[in-house]
C-alpha positions as CSV (number, residue, x, y, z in Angstrom):
1,M,15.6,140.8,-25.7
2,Q,18.0,141.8,-28.5
3,R,21.7,140.8,-27.9
4,R,24.0,143.8,-28.3
5,A,27.3,141.8,-28.2
6,E,27.6,141.1,-31.9
7,P,27.9,144.7,-33.1
8,L,30.4,145.5,-30.3
9,R,32.3,142.3,-31.1
10,F,32.6,143.5,-34.7
11,L,34.7,146.4,-33.5
12,A,37.4,143.8,-32.6
13,V,37.2,142.4,-36.1
14,R,37.6,145.9,-37.7
15,L,40.6,146.5,-35.5
16,H,42.1,143.1,-36.6
17,Q,42.0,141.7,-33.1
18,P,41.7,137.9,-32.8
19,E,38.6,136.4,-31.2
20,I,39.1,135.8,-27.5
21,G,37.9,132.2,-27.7
22,E,40.7,131.6,-30.2
23,I,43.3,133.2,-27.9
24,A,42.0,131.2,-24.9
25,R,42.6,127.9,-26.7
26,R,46.3,128.7,-27.4
27,P,48.8,126.6,-25.4
28,G,49.9,128.3,-22.2
29,V,47.0,130.7,-21.9
30,N,45.2,130.6,-18.6
31,A,42.4,133.2,-19.2
32,V,41.5,136.1,-21.5
33,Y,39.5,139.2,-20.6
34,R,38.3,141.7,-23.2
35,V,36.7,145.1,-22.8
36,T,35.2,146.7,-25.9
37,I,34.0,150.3,-25.7
38,Q,31.8,152.0,-28.2
39,Y,31.6,155.8,-27.4
40,H,28.6,157.7,-28.5
41,E,28.9,161.0,-30.4
42,G,32.5,160.2,-31.5
43,R,33.9,161.8,-28.4
44,H,36.7,159.3,-28.4
45,P,37.8,156.5,-30.7
46,D,36.1,153.1,-30.0
47,Q,38.6,150.7,-28.4
48,V,39.2,147.0,-27.8
49,A,41.4,146.0,-24.9
50,T,42.5,142.4,-24.4
51,L,44.2,141.0,-21.3
52,V,45.9,137.6,-21.9
53,C,46.9,135.8,-18.7
54,M,49.4,133.1,-19.2
55,Q,50.1,129.9,-17.1
56,D,53.7,131.1,-16.5
57,S,52.3,134.1,-14.5
58,T,52.8,136.7,-17.1
59,A,50.1,138.9,-18.5
60,V,49.9,141.3,-21.5
61,L,47.2,143.9,-22.2
62,T,46.7,145.1,-25.7
63,V,44.5,148.1,-26.4
64,A,43.5,148.9,-30.0
65,Y,41.9,152.2,-30.8
66,R,39.8,152.8,-33.9
67,R,41.3,155.9,-35.6
68,A,42.1,156.9,-39.1
69,K,45.4,155.2,-38.5
70,P,44.6,152.5,-36.0
71,T,46.7,152.8,-32.8
72,V,47.7,149.7,-30.7
73,L,49.3,150.0,-27.2
74,T,50.7,147.1,-25.3
75,Y,51.4,146.8,-21.6
76,Q,53.1,144.1,-19.6
77,M,51.0,143.5,-16.5
78,A,51.6,142.0,-13.2
79,A,50.1,138.5,-12.9
80,D,48.4,139.6,-9.7
81,R,46.1,141.8,-11.9
82,C,44.6,138.7,-13.5
83,R,44.0,137.0,-10.1
84,E,42.5,140.2,-8.7
85,L,40.2,140.8,-11.7
86,D,39.1,137.1,-11.7
87,S,38.3,137.3,-8.0
88,M,36.3,140.5,-8.4
89,L,34.3,139.0,-11.3
90,R,33.5,135.9,-9.2
91,Q,32.3,138.1,-6.3
92,I,30.1,140.1,-8.7
93,G,28.7,136.9,-10.2
94,F,29.8,137.8,-13.7
95,D,29.3,134.4,-15.2
96,G,25.6,134.5,-14.2
97,L,24.9,138.0,-15.5
98,D,22.9,138.7,-18.7
99,D,23.3,142.0,-20.5
100,Q,22.2,145.0,-18.5
101,P,18.4,145.3,-18.8
102,D,16.7,148.3,-20.4
103,L,19.7,149.6,-22.4
104,P,18.8,152.5,-24.7
105,L,19.5,152.2,-28.4
106,L,21.6,155.4,-28.5
107,G,23.0,158.2,-26.4
108,V,25.3,156.3,-24.0
109,D,28.7,154.6,-24.1
110,F,28.4,150.8,-24.4
111,W,30.9,148.3,-23.0
112,L,31.2,144.6,-23.9
113,I,33.0,142.7,-21.2
114,E,34.1,139.2,-22.1
115,R,35.9,136.4,-20.3
116,A,37.3,133.2,-21.8
117,A,39.1,130.2,-20.5
118,G,39.7,127.1,-22.6
119,S,36.4,126.6,-24.5
120,Y,34.4,128.7,-22.0
121,L,33.2,132.2,-23.0
122,H,30.8,134.6,-21.4
123,D,30.0,138.2,-22.1
124,V,28.0,141.1,-20.7
125,V,26.9,144.4,-22.4
126,L,26.4,147.4,-20.2
127,A,26.2,151.2,-20.2
128,P,28.4,152.4,-17.3
129,A,26.6,155.7,-17.0
130,L,23.3,153.9,-16.4
131,A,24.6,150.9,-14.5
132,E,23.2,149.9,-11.1
133,G,23.7,146.9,-8.8
134,P,26.0,144.2,-10.2
135,Y,26.5,146.1,-13.4
136,A,27.8,149.2,-11.6
137,A,30.1,146.8,-9.6
138,L,31.3,145.3,-12.8
139,A,32.1,148.6,-14.3
140,A,33.9,149.7,-11.2
141,A,35.9,146.4,-11.1
142,V,37.1,146.9,-14.7
143,Q,37.9,150.6,-14.0
144,T,40.0,149.6,-10.9
145,H,41.8,146.5,-12.2
146,L,42.1,147.4,-15.9
147,R,42.3,151.2,-16.0
148,Q,44.5,151.1,-19.1
149,A,41.8,149.2,-20.9
150,V,39.2,151.9,-20.3
151,R,41.4,154.9,-20.7
152,A,40.0,157.1,-23.5
153,I,42.3,158.9,-26.0
154,R,41.6,161.9,-28.2
155,T,40.1,161.3,-31.7
156,D,42.7,163.3,-33.6
């Protein structure tokens, strides 16, 4: 099975976003979650959203959009958001999931969902429009707990 994470992870590099493993190893960081979205047919600019959860119970979500002039939005988040998201990921069994099986090469939006804590890193690639079972639950959890991370903006 071909891994799809690397081309999606490259979007973060193009948007000058640090690697989540690097962020997770910074002092005071409890966990890092990232959602990278590659839209098909250019309907919306691709985006990379990174939620950094700190040990002092603060959290910051940064969303970078790939546009002619890159756009970056920053949101202060309630610390509960981190705990709720982490709880949902554990219930779904995120750390044991591989990429969604039978993903097409083209024609759908792809999401790369990553979680890092200390030196631990896990990622899953999925296509929300085709997701079933735990992948559908994962997409729903992200849409519920990180709605700013998956909010599409116009391309112009």
